matplotlib code that plots the C-alpha trace (Angstrom):
import matplotlib.pyplot as plt

x = [-47.6, -47.5, -50.1, -49.1, -49.2, -52.7, -53.8, -52.3, -53.7, -57.2, -56.8, -55.9, -59.2, -61.0, -59.8, -60.4, -64.0, -64.5, -63.2, -65.6, -68.7, -67.8, -67.4, -70.8, -72.3, -70.7, -71.2, -74.5, -74.5, -75.0, -77.7, -79.3, -79.2, -80.8, -83.4, -84.2, -84.3, -86.9, -88.9, -88.8, -89.8, -92.5, -93.6, -93.8, -96.1, -98.4, -98.8, -99.1, -101.7, -103.7, -103.0, -103.2, -106.9, -107.5, -105.1, -107.3, -110.3, -108.5, -107.1, -109.8, -112.1, -115.4, -115.2, -117.1, -114.9, -112.5, -111.4, -107.9, -108.1, -109.7, -106.8, -104.2, -105.4, -105.3, -101.8, -100.8, -102.9, -100.2, -97.3, -99.1, -97.2, -93.9, -95.8, -94.2, -90.6, -90.5, -91.9, -89.5, -86.7, -88.0, -88.3, -85.0, -83.7, -84.9, -83.4, -80.2, -80.2, -80.5, -78.0, -75.2, -76.2, -75.9, -73.4, -71.6, -72.3, -75.0, -73.5, -75.9, -79.1, -77.7, -77.4, -81.0, -82.2, -80.3, -81.9, -85.5, -84.5, -83.5, -86.6, -88.4, -86.6, -87.3, -91.2, -91.1, -89.8, -91.5, -95.2, -95.4, -93.6, -95.4, -93.6, -91.2, -88.4, -88.6, -88.9, -85.6, -84.0, -84.9, -84.4, -80.7, -79.7, -82.1, -82.3, -78.4, -77.7, -80.1, -78.2, -74.9, -76.2, -77.3, -74.1, -72.2, -70.3, -72.0, -69.3, -66.6, -68.3, -69.3, -65.7, -64.8, -67.4, -66.4, -62.8, -63.9, -63.9, -65.5, -64.4, -66.9, -65.2, -64.0, -66.1, -65.6, -68.2, -67.5, -69.5, -71.3, -72.4, -74.0, -75.6, -77.1, -78.3, -80.0, -81.8, -82.7, -83.8, -85.7, -87.7, -88.1, -89.4, -92.0, -93.2, -93.5, -95.6, -97.6, -98.3, -99.1, -101.4, -103.4, -103.3, -104.5, -107.2, -108.7, -108.5, -110.1, -112.9, -113.8, -116.7, -117.0, -114.1, -114.0, -112.5, -109.8, -109.1, -108.8, -106.2, -104.3, -104.2, -103.2, -100.3, -99.0, -99.3, -97.1, -94.3, -94.5, -94.2, -91.3, -89.6, -89.7, -88.5, -85.7, -84.4, -84.9, -82.8, -79.9, -80.0, -79.8, -77.1, -75.1, -75.0, -74.9, -77.4, -75.3, -73.3, -76.4, -76.2, -74.2, -76.7, -79.3, -77.5, -77.1, -80.6, -81.6, -79.3, -81.1, -84.3, -83.4, -82.3, -83.0, -86.1, -88.3, -91.1, -91.0, -91.2, -93.8, -96.0, -95.5, -96.5, -99.6, -100.7, -100.6, -102.7, -105.2, -105.7, -106.1, -108.4, -110.7, -111.8, -110.9, -110.4, -110.7, -114.1, -114.6, -114.9, -112.8, -112.0, -108.9, -108.2, -105.8, -108.8, -107.8, -111.2, -111.7, -112.3, -110.0, -108.7, -105.6, -103.7, -99.8, -97.4, -96.6, -99.3, -102.9, -104.3, -107.5, -109.4, -111.3, -114.3, -112.7, -110.3, -107.4, -105.4, -104.0, -101.3, -101.6, -99.0, -100.7, -99.3, -101.9, -104.8, -103.3, -102.2, -105.0, -108.5, -110.4, -114.2, -115.2, -118.5, -119.1, -117.6, -119.4, -121.7, -123.6, -126.1, -125.4, -128.1, -128.5, -130.8, -132.6, -133.9, -136.8, -139.4, -143.3, -145.4, -147.3, -150.4, -149.8, -151.6, -148.3, -149.9, -149.8, -146.8, -144.8, -147.0, -146.5, -142.9, -142.2, -144.0, -142.2, -138.9, -139.9, -140.1, -136.4, -135.2, -131.7, -133.5, -133.9, -136.8, -134.3, -132.9, -135.4, -137.7, -137.6, -138.7, -139.9, -139.4, -140.6, -137.4, -138.4, -140.4, -138.4, -138.4, -139.9, -142.1, -142.0, -138.7, -138.8, -136.3, -136.5, -133.9, -133.4, -130.8, -128.9, -126.1, -123.4, -121.8, -124.0, -121.2, -119.4, -121.8, -124.6, -126.4, -129.0, -129.9, -130.3, -132.7, -134.7, -135.1, -136.2, -139.1, -140.0, -140.5, -142.6, -144.5, -145.5, -146.2, -148.5, -150.5, -150.7, -148.2, -146.4, -142.3, -142.0, -139.4, -138.1, -140.7, -140.2, -142.5, -141.3, -142.6, -142.4, -142.9, -143.8, -145.4, -144.3, -143.8, -145.1, -144.2, -141.8, -139.5]
y = [166.8, 170.2, 172.8, 175.0, 172.1, 171.1, 174.8, 174.9, 171.7, 172.7, 176.1, 174.4, 172.1, 175.2, 177.1, 173.9, 173.6, 177.3, 177.3, 174.4, 176.1, 179.1, 177.1, 175.7, 178.9, 180.4, 177.4, 177.5, 173.7, 173.9, 176.6, 174.5, 171.3, 173.1, 174.5, 171.0, 169.6, 171.9, 171.6, 167.8, 168.0, 170.5, 168.0, 165.0, 167.1, 168.0, 164.5, 162.7, 165.3, 164.3, 160.4, 159.9, 160.2, 158.0, 155.3, 155.5, 154.7, 151.8, 150.3, 150.7, 147.6, 147.6, 146.3, 143.5, 142.3, 139.6, 137.6, 137.4, 140.5, 142.6, 141.5, 142.3, 145.8, 146.6, 145.3, 147.8, 150.6, 150.4, 151.7, 154.9, 157.2, 156.2, 157.6, 161.5, 160.5, 157.8, 160.2, 162.9, 160.2, 159.3, 162.7, 163.9, 160.7, 162.4, 165.8, 164.1, 162.4, 166.1, 167.8, 165.2, 165.2, 169.1, 170.0, 166.7, 166.9, 166.2, 165.7, 168.2, 166.7, 163.2, 163.8, 165.4, 161.9, 159.9, 162.0, 161.1, 157.4, 158.1, 159.6, 156.7, 154.3, 156.3, 156.4, 152.7, 151.8, 154.4, 154.3, 151.0, 148.1, 146.8, 143.6, 143.9, 142.1, 143.9, 146.9, 146.3, 145.3, 148.4, 150.8, 149.6, 148.3, 149.7, 153.4, 153.5, 152.0, 154.5, 157.4, 156.1, 155.9, 159.5, 161.1, 158.9, 157.0, 153.5, 152.1, 152.9, 151.5, 148.2, 147.6, 147.8, 145.5, 143.0, 143.2, 142.3, 138.5, 136.9, 133.6, 131.0, 127.6, 126.4, 128.9, 132.6, 135.1, 138.7, 141.4, 142.5, 138.9, 138.8, 142.0, 141.1, 137.8, 139.7, 141.8, 139.7, 136.8, 138.9, 140.3, 136.7, 135.3, 138.5, 137.9, 134.1, 134.7, 137.3, 134.6, 132.1, 134.2, 135.0, 131.1, 130.1, 132.7, 131.4, 127.9, 128.1, 130.2, 127.0, 125.7, 122.8, 121.3, 119.3, 121.0, 118.6, 118.5, 122.5, 122.3, 119.8, 121.9, 124.8, 123.3, 121.8, 125.2, 126.7, 124.1, 124.4, 128.3, 128.4, 125.5, 127.3, 130.6, 128.8, 127.2, 130.6, 132.2, 129.6, 130.0, 134.0, 134.0, 131.7, 128.7, 125.3, 123.0, 119.9, 122.0, 121.2, 117.1, 116.8, 119.1, 116.7, 113.8, 115.2, 116.0, 112.3, 111.1, 113.5, 112.2, 108.8, 109.3, 112.5, 113.7, 110.6, 112.2, 115.4, 113.1, 110.7, 114.0, 115.6, 112.0, 111.6, 115.2, 114.8, 111.3, 113.3, 115.7, 113.2, 111.0, 114.1, 112.3, 115.4, 118.6, 122.6, 123.4, 119.8, 119.1, 116.1, 114.3, 112.3, 109.0, 111.0, 113.3, 116.3, 118.1, 120.9, 122.4, 122.0, 125.7, 124.9, 122.2, 122.3, 120.3, 119.3, 119.5, 120.1, 123.0, 122.5, 125.3, 124.5, 126.3, 128.2, 129.6, 127.4, 126.1, 122.6, 121.7, 118.0, 116.1, 114.7, 111.2, 111.1, 111.3, 108.3, 106.0, 106.6, 106.6, 109.9, 110.9, 113.4, 114.9, 116.9, 115.0, 115.5, 117.7, 114.9, 115.3, 114.7, 113.3, 114.6, 113.9, 116.2, 114.4, 115.7, 114.5, 114.9, 114.5, 110.8, 113.0, 113.6, 111.7, 110.5, 109.6, 113.3, 114.4, 113.0, 114.9, 118.2, 117.7, 116.9, 119.7, 122.3, 121.0, 120.6, 124.5, 124.9, 126.1, 124.2, 121.1, 118.8, 116.5, 114.5, 111.7, 111.6, 114.4, 114.7, 111.8, 111.9, 108.4, 107.3, 106.1, 104.9, 105.6, 107.7, 108.3, 111.6, 111.7, 109.9, 110.2, 110.9, 112.0, 113.5, 112.9, 115.4, 116.1, 118.8, 119.9, 120.9, 120.2, 121.1, 123.7, 126.9, 129.1, 126.8, 125.6, 123.4, 121.4, 124.4, 125.7, 122.4, 122.5, 125.9, 125.2, 121.9, 123.8, 126.3, 123.7, 121.7, 124.8, 126.0, 122.6, 122.4, 119.7, 119.7, 119.3, 117.4, 117.9, 115.6, 114.7, 113.0, 111.4, 111.7, 109.1, 109.6, 106.7, 107.1, 109.8, 113.3, 114.9, 118.2, 119.0, 121.7, 121.4]
z = [101.5, 103.5, 104.2, 101.1, 98.6, 100.0, 99.2, 95.7, 94.8, 96.2, 94.2, 90.8, 91.5, 92.2, 89.0, 86.7, 88.2, 87.5, 84.0, 83.4, 84.6, 82.6, 79.4, 80.2, 80.9, 77.8, 75.5, 72.8, 73.3, 77.2, 77.1, 74.3, 76.5, 79.4, 77.2, 75.7, 79.3, 80.5, 77.4, 77.7, 81.6, 80.7, 77.8, 80.0, 82.8, 80.1, 78.4, 81.8, 82.8, 79.8, 79.9, 83.5, 83.7, 80.8, 82.2, 85.4, 83.6, 81.7, 84.7, 87.4, 87.0, 88.8, 92.4, 91.9, 89.1, 90.7, 87.1, 85.8, 83.5, 86.5, 88.5, 85.7, 85.5, 88.9, 89.1, 86.0, 87.8, 90.6, 88.1, 86.9, 89.3, 87.1, 84.1, 84.7, 85.1, 82.5, 80.0, 80.9, 80.8, 77.1, 76.0, 77.5, 75.5, 72.4, 73.2, 73.8, 70.4, 69.1, 70.9, 70.1, 66.4, 66.4, 68.8, 69.3, 73.0, 75.3, 78.9, 80.5, 79.1, 79.8, 83.2, 83.5, 81.9, 84.4, 87.2, 85.8, 86.0, 89.8, 90.5, 88.9, 90.9, 94.1, 93.4, 92.8, 96.0, 98.1, 96.4, 94.5, 96.2, 99.2, 99.8, 102.8, 101.3, 98.1, 99.7, 101.6, 98.4, 96.6, 99.6, 100.1, 96.5, 93.8, 94.9, 95.8, 92.0, 90.4, 92.3, 91.1, 87.7, 88.1, 89.0, 86.6, 88.7, 88.4, 85.7, 88.2, 91.2, 89.0, 88.3, 91.6, 93.0, 90.1, 91.3, 94.8, 95.2, 98.4, 99.1, 100.3, 100.8, 97.7, 95.6, 95.2, 94.0, 93.2, 95.0, 91.9, 91.3, 94.4, 94.2, 91.0, 92.3, 95.3, 92.6, 90.3, 92.7, 94.4, 91.5, 89.9, 93.3, 93.6, 90.3, 91.1, 94.3, 92.4, 89.8, 92.4, 94.4, 91.2, 90.2, 93.4, 93.5, 90.1, 91.0, 94.4, 92.3, 90.3, 92.5, 90.4, 91.3, 94.6, 97.6, 97.8, 94.1, 94.2, 97.4, 95.2, 92.0, 94.2, 95.7, 92.2, 90.9, 93.6, 93.4, 89.6, 89.7, 92.1, 90.7, 87.4, 88.8, 90.7, 87.3, 85.8, 88.2, 87.9, 84.4, 84.2, 86.9, 84.7, 87.5, 85.8, 86.8, 87.0, 89.8, 92.0, 91.6, 95.0, 96.5, 95.3, 96.6, 100.1, 100.2, 99.0, 102.0, 104.4, 103.1, 104.0, 107.4, 109.3, 107.0, 107.2, 108.9, 106.7, 103.5, 105.3, 106.3, 102.7, 100.8, 103.4, 102.5, 98.8, 99.5, 101.5, 98.6, 96.2, 97.9, 99.4, 102.5, 104.6, 103.1, 104.1, 106.0, 107.4, 110.8, 111.9, 115.3, 115.4, 117.4, 119.7, 120.8, 118.8, 117.0, 115.0, 111.8, 109.1, 108.0, 106.3, 104.6, 104.4, 102.8, 106.3, 108.5, 108.8, 110.8, 113.0, 114.6, 117.7, 118.6, 121.5, 118.9, 119.4, 116.2, 116.6, 113.8, 113.3, 111.0, 107.8, 108.7, 111.4, 109.2, 107.3, 110.1, 112.7, 112.8, 111.8, 112.2, 109.4, 110.8, 107.5, 104.5, 101.6, 103.5, 105.4, 108.0, 111.6, 114.3, 117.9, 120.6, 123.1, 126.4, 128.5, 130.8, 131.4, 134.5, 135.1, 134.9, 131.1, 128.2, 126.9, 123.4, 122.5, 123.5, 120.4, 117.8, 119.7, 120.2, 116.7, 115.3, 117.5, 116.6, 113.1, 113.1, 113.6, 110.3, 110.7, 111.5, 108.4, 107.0, 105.1, 105.6, 108.6, 110.1, 114.2, 115.9, 119.4, 121.2, 124.7, 126.6, 129.9, 133.4, 135.6, 139.4, 138.7, 135.3, 132.0, 130.1, 126.3, 124.0, 120.2, 117.5, 114.8, 111.9, 111.0, 108.8, 111.0, 114.3, 117.4, 118.9, 118.2, 116.5, 116.1, 119.2, 118.0, 120.9, 123.1, 120.7, 120.3, 124.1, 124.1, 121.6, 123.4, 126.8, 125.1, 123.1, 126.5, 128.4, 125.5, 125.8, 129.7, 129.9, 133.0, 133.1, 136.6, 139.1, 142.0, 144.5, 147.9, 150.4, 154.1, 156.5, 160.3, 162.5, 166.3, 168.0, 167.8, 171.1, 171.2, 175.0, 175.9, 178.3]

ax = plt.figure().add_subplot(projection="3d")
ax.plot(x, y, z, "-o")
ax.set_aspect("equal")
plt.show()
């Protein structure tokens, strides 16, 4: 094709477009559609301005409300920015019905309706969706699809994508199937994660349940929700579940050989949650020396946080097969000792009452199961050795330094009562004469 033919073809396209534009400009149907499009948009703006304050009042619960209904209202409030484009889409659709009934055509107003849907998709991705995965899917799939729908090319593109087959081993999928799978799968699993977050928050707010039972119920709910989401996705996409039998067999073989530890840790985690011997918030010490507060229990491991801010990931199997010391199981108290000494010049019969009264003033020291008990431990080289035993709820470390405060109170109480705290003294005996002559 030479240059003259290209120019002739371009001129023909130009003339065709000009004739179509003139036909639209001179057509009463086109002007009617433009007018109805403007009226529909103006009506949508007016209605949205009236409805938005009402919706904000209905969908904004008090800040302290954390029940299921309040969370659902906050979730629906996120979609209020879609009110204007969706109202415009609905009113434009009504206008399209009128123009098609009156003039037998409605291309102009139909184009405007599709543009409003594109604007709704763009607002959804830009202002409402916060999940990173869904935001990527929306930006690179949903918005381009809405743009193609707006300009009227979506059907042609979908046909081409359906004809484009991608081989994957012995299987083959069309490009359209993969796009649908990504969009539908992302939406379903996002809804599943949101449902799981709400369910877990509700379960953990039930304080009458044991902590271990709350963790077990939360894990069971998570597995159930995502299992249902997976089955629903397979059903929607038309994938037969019987085709997963081979995959199930492979997983079974893997569990039997290479995944024994993972399976063991998973079962151990379930046993821990059922027995409740160690749960989130407990301070534990394992036989291997690991010690810390349980901050999270997963299907594979338990995470301990030490008082110096480190996290220790301990396989659940270690809690079952080794010795574990739980310092805070069932809120039990722990006993500590604070040693001290007094001078040999002291009337030691008065020391226990003074020290026990001083230690009892600490608000963290318990009177049950036993009040503070000051005991004589022995006669040292420099003074008389005592020790006071006291009970507290918690561990003497981290934020809580019980022994340090107790020793401060003992020091002050002994000083106030004129009791001397001894320090080492040595007597040096010199034998023979000391010469004072200078050379």
